[in-house]
Structures are given as C-alpha cells and as structure tokens.
C-alpha positions as CSV (number, residue, x, y, z in Angstrom):
1,M,-62.0,-46.9,53.9
2,S,-63.6,-47.2,50.5
3,D,-65.3,-43.8,51.0
4,L,-62.0,-42.2,52.0
5,R,-60.2,-43.7,49.0
6,T,-63.0,-42.5,46.7
7,N,-62.9,-39.0,48.1
8,S,-59.1,-38.9,47.7
9,I,-59.3,-40.0,44.0
10,L,-62.0,-37.3,43.3
11,G,-60.0,-34.7,45.0
12,A,-56.8,-35.5,43.1
13,T,-58.7,-35.5,39.8
14,L,-60.3,-32.1,40.6
15,G,-57.0,-30.7,41.6
16,A,-55.4,-31.9,38.3
17,V,-58.2,-30.2,36.3
18,L,-57.9,-27.0,38.1
19,G,-54.1,-27.1,37.7
20,V,-54.4,-27.5,33.9
21,M,-56.8,-24.6,33.7
22,A,-54.5,-22.4,35.7
23,I,-51.6,-23.2,33.4
24,G,-53.7,-22.3,30.4
25,V,-54.7,-18.9,31.8
26,F,-51.1,-18.2,32.7
27,A,-49.9,-19.1,29.2
28,N,-52.5,-16.8,27.5
29,G,-51.3,-14.0,29.7
30,V,-47.7,-14.4,28.8
31,V,-47.9,-15.3,25.1
32,H,-50.2,-13.1,22.9
33,P,-51.1,-14.5,19.4
34,N,-50.3,-11.9,16.7
35,Y,-52.1,-12.3,13.4
36,P,-51.1,-9.8,10.6
37,E,-53.8,-7.6,9.1
38,K,-52.7,-8.5,5.6
39,A,-51.6,-12.0,4.5
40,G,-48.0,-12.4,3.5
41,Y,-49.0,-13.7,0.1
42,L,-52.0,-12.7,-2.0
43,P,-52.5,-14.3,-5.4
44,E,-52.9,-11.9,-8.3
45,V,-56.1,-12.3,-10.3
46,A,-56.3,-10.5,-13.7
47,A,-59.5,-8.7,-14.2
48,D,-61.6,-9.7,-17.2
49,D,-62.5,-6.6,-19.2
50,S,-64.1,-8.4,-22.0
51,G,-67.6,-7.9,-20.6
52,G,-68.5,-11.5,-21.1
53,G,-70.2,-10.7,-24.4
54,P,-69.8,-12.5,-27.8
55,A,-66.7,-11.8,-29.8
56,V,-67.0,-9.1,-32.4
57,P,-66.8,-10.6,-35.8
58,A,-63.8,-9.6,-38.0
59,G,-64.4,-7.5,-41.0
60,P,-63.8,-8.6,-44.6
61,P,-60.2,-9.1,-45.9
62,D,-58.5,-6.0,-47.2
63,F,-58.4,-7.1,-50.9
64,G,-57.3,-3.6,-52.0
65,R,-54.2,-3.9,-49.9
66,L,-53.5,-7.6,-50.3
67,F,-53.8,-7.6,-54.1
68,A,-52.0,-4.3,-54.7
69,D,-48.7,-6.0,-53.9
70,Q,-47.8,-7.8,-57.1
71,A,-45.2,-10.1,-55.5
72,Q,-47.7,-11.1,-52.7
73,L,-50.5,-11.5,-55.3
74,A,-48.4,-13.9,-57.3
75,S,-47.8,-16.0,-54.2
76,L,-51.5,-15.9,-53.4
77,V,-52.4,-17.1,-56.9
78,T,-50.1,-20.1,-56.6
79,R,-51.5,-21.0,-53.2
80,G,-55.1,-20.5,-54.5
81,Q,-54.5,-22.9,-57.3
82,Q,-53.5,-25.5,-54.7
83,V,-56.5,-24.7,-52.5
84,T,-59.0,-25.1,-55.3
85,A,-57.5,-28.3,-56.5
86,V,-60.1,-30.2,-54.4
87,C,-62.8,-28.4,-56.3
88,A,-61.8,-30.0,-59.6
89,A,-63.9,-33.1,-58.8
90,C,-67.0,-31.0,-59.4
91,H,-65.8,-27.9,-61.4
92,D,-63.7,-27.4,-64.5
93,F,-61.4,-24.3,-64.5
94,T,-60.2,-24.3,-68.1
95,A,-61.3,-21.8,-70.7
96,G,-64.4,-23.2,-72.5
97,G,-64.4,-26.3,-70.2
98,P,-67.5,-28.4,-69.6
99,N,-70.0,-28.3,-66.7
100,R,-69.7,-31.1,-64.3
101,T,-71.6,-31.6,-61.0
102,G,-71.1,-27.9,-60.7
103,P,-70.8,-25.2,-63.4
104,A,-67.4,-24.4,-65.1
105,L,-65.5,-21.7,-63.1
106,H,-63.0,-20.3,-65.6
107,D,-64.9,-17.0,-65.8
108,A,-66.7,-17.2,-62.5
109,F,-65.0,-14.2,-61.1
110,G,-66.9,-11.1,-62.3
111,R,-69.8,-13.3,-63.6
112,H,-73.4,-12.9,-62.4
113,A,-74.7,-15.7,-60.3
114,A,-76.6,-18.6,-62.0
115,V,-76.1,-17.6,-65.7
116,H,-73.4,-20.0,-67.0
117,P,-74.9,-21.7,-70.1
118,G,-75.9,-25.3,-70.0
119,F,-76.0,-25.7,-66.2
120,S,-79.2,-26.3,-64.2
121,Y,-79.0,-24.1,-61.1
122,S,-81.1,-24.5,-58.0
123,D,-83.9,-22.0,-57.4
124,A,-82.0,-20.6,-54.4
125,M,-79.0,-19.8,-56.6
126,K,-81.2,-18.3,-59.3
127,A,-82.7,-16.0,-56.7
128,H,-79.2,-15.0,-55.5
129,N,-78.9,-11.8,-57.4
130,V,-75.2,-11.0,-57.1
131,T,-72.1,-10.6,-59.2
132,W,-69.2,-12.8,-58.0
133,D,-66.7,-10.2,-57.0
134,Y,-64.2,-9.9,-54.1
135,L,-66.7,-9.6,-51.2
136,T,-69.6,-11.7,-52.6
137,L,-67.2,-14.6,-53.3
138,N,-65.6,-14.2,-49.9
139,T,-69.0,-14.5,-48.2
140,F,-70.1,-17.4,-50.3
141,L,-66.9,-19.4,-50.0
142,T,-66.9,-19.0,-46.2
143,S,-70.1,-21.0,-46.0
144,P,-72.1,-21.6,-49.2
145,S,-75.2,-23.0,-47.3
146,S,-75.3,-19.9,-45.1
147,A,-74.8,-17.5,-47.9
148,V,-77.3,-19.2,-50.2
149,P,-79.8,-21.3,-48.1
150,G,-81.1,-24.0,-50.3
151,T,-78.1,-24.3,-52.6
152,R,-77.4,-27.8,-53.9
153,M,-73.7,-27.2,-53.5
154,A,-72.5,-29.8,-51.0
155,F,-69.4,-28.0,-49.8
156,A,-68.8,-26.8,-46.2
157,G,-66.7,-23.8,-47.3
158,I,-63.2,-22.5,-46.9
159,H,-63.0,-21.4,-43.3
160,N,-59.4,-20.4,-43.3
161,E,-59.3,-16.8,-44.4
162,N,-55.8,-16.9,-45.9
163,D,-56.9,-19.9,-48.1
164,R,-60.1,-18.2,-49.0
165,V,-58.3,-15.0,-50.1
166,A,-55.9,-17.2,-52.1
167,A,-58.7,-19.0,-53.9
168,I,-60.3,-15.7,-54.9
169,A,-56.9,-14.5,-56.2
170,Y,-56.6,-17.6,-58.3
171,L,-60.2,-17.3,-59.7
172,R,-59.5,-13.6,-60.5
173,S,-56.2,-14.6,-62.3
174,I,-57.9,-17.0,-64.7
175,S,-61.1,-15.0,-65.4
176,P,-61.3,-12.7,-68.4
177,N,-63.7,-10.5,-66.5
178,N,-62.2,-7.3,-65.2
179,V,-63.4,-6.2,-61.7
180,P,-61.8,-3.1,-60.3
181,L,-59.7,-3.6,-57.2
182,P,-61.5,-2.0,-54.1
183,A,-59.8,0.8,-52.3
184,P,-57.7,-0.4,-49.3
185,L,-59.5,-0.3,-46.0
186,P,-58.6,2.5,-43.6
187,E,-56.0,1.5,-41.0
188,A,-57.3,1.1,-37.5
189,A,-56.3,4.0,-35.1
190,P,-53.5,3.0,-32.7
191,A,-54.7,2.3,-29.1
192,P,-53.9,5.0,-26.6
193,A,-50.8,4.3,-24.4
194,A,-51.5,2.9,-20.9
195,G,-51.7,5.7,-18.4
196,A,-52.1,8.4,-21.0
197,T,-54.1,11.4,-19.9
198,N,-56.3,13.8,-21.8
199,T,-54.4,17.1,-22.2
200,T,-57.1,18.8,-24.2
201,T,-58.1,22.1,-22.7
202,A,-61.4,23.8,-23.2
203,A,-61.7,26.8,-25.5
204,P,-61.5,30.2,-23.9
205,A,-64.8,31.5,-22.7
206,A,-66.3,34.8,-23.7
207,G,-64.2,37.7,-22.4
208,G,-60.9,35.9,-22.9
209,A,-61.0,33.9,-19.7
210,A,-60.2,30.2,-20.2
211,A,-63.1,28.0,-19.3
212,P,-62.3,25.2,-16.8
213,A,-61.8,21.8,-18.2
214,A,-64.6,19.3,-17.8
215,N,-64.3,17.1,-14.7
216,P,-63.9,13.5,-16.0
217,T,-65.3,12.1,-12.8
218,H,-68.8,13.4,-13.4
C-alpha cells in the first residue's frame, strides 16, 4: 500500500508541474509582450561646448570709455575715495603729506615707481621700472605680490574690478600729474545669430562663369 500511495503522490506532483508548464506555453502564445523601440521619456542633456579648458582671462578695463563719461567718472572718484580709505593706515593722500609705512600717494598716479623722496623702497620695487598709469596700476593693485615679487607691501590687492577702477579714478583725481586717457578699446563683434548660414559667393572665375562655392563639409 505504501508503494501505491507513493506512486500516486509522485504522479499527482508530476501532473501538476506539467499542467503549469502547459499554461505558461499557452499564455505566451496568446499574449505577446510589446516593448517600444524608443522610450516614452528621454532626459535632455545639454552639450558642454566649453572644451573643458581653462577660462580665458578677461582683458584690462576700458579706461578710455569709463573715464570719458564725466558723470560716471565723478561717481567713480567718490567710490574710489571710499575704497582707498583702508589704505590710509599705511599711506597719506594729502598734498605734501608724510611717508608712513608706505610712501605718500598724493602724486602716485603718473609717478615713476620707487622715486618718492624720503621713502626706503624694497629692491624689488626699485627694479620695477614702470610709471604708474592706468594699466600698470591696474595690474599692481590686482595683486601687488604677483606684479612685483619681493615687494614689502603686505596687501592682498583689490580683486573686485569695479573697486579697482574706482581706486585708480580717485588716485588720478588727486594727482597733479597729467596722464593722457587711453583710446577706448574696440567693441567686440556681435556673435552670429543661431542658424545663420554663410551666403558669401565665390568670385566669378575667368571667362565670366561663376566659380562654385566651397563645400563647407570638406
């Protein structure tokens, strides 16, 4: 009896397995999975056209344009006086004023470097053979230690360009030295409109026939 019961159980189990398999085959024949060739949603990723290289440094301020506007210049001078107020701890700005930790700056604009009487300049500054004009002051005030390596001037610089231009406007306003204003920088050409095409045609070839335009794909 035990063998018959065991065979019955095995037969029932095998039959159940075969039945499940048959149902699966039948279901696959009736229902076909349909996956679209293109997903219903694709995230948009902007292309990076920067090339991954370092940023191109900006050029010098356009002093010729900024200082030519008298109303704007007056505003810059006022702002520059405020910017340079922190320098009064080491420099005197009055006419005939004394040297302090640093040299007097009343006539610094338009003055040659390291020549103010009575001040002991560093060897690095003595070797810095420049006249303090618009561009040389802009470079120096950006980072004194970078412009004149070895200078004793313990000042990090004026990194904000607007403040730096204002400081130069103030130094120019109090100096008796006359330094001609540089010509305004040329304005940058406007970028071509998106999708614009080159409509330039080639010059006619010899004999009057127009030469074909160059193929931009080669």
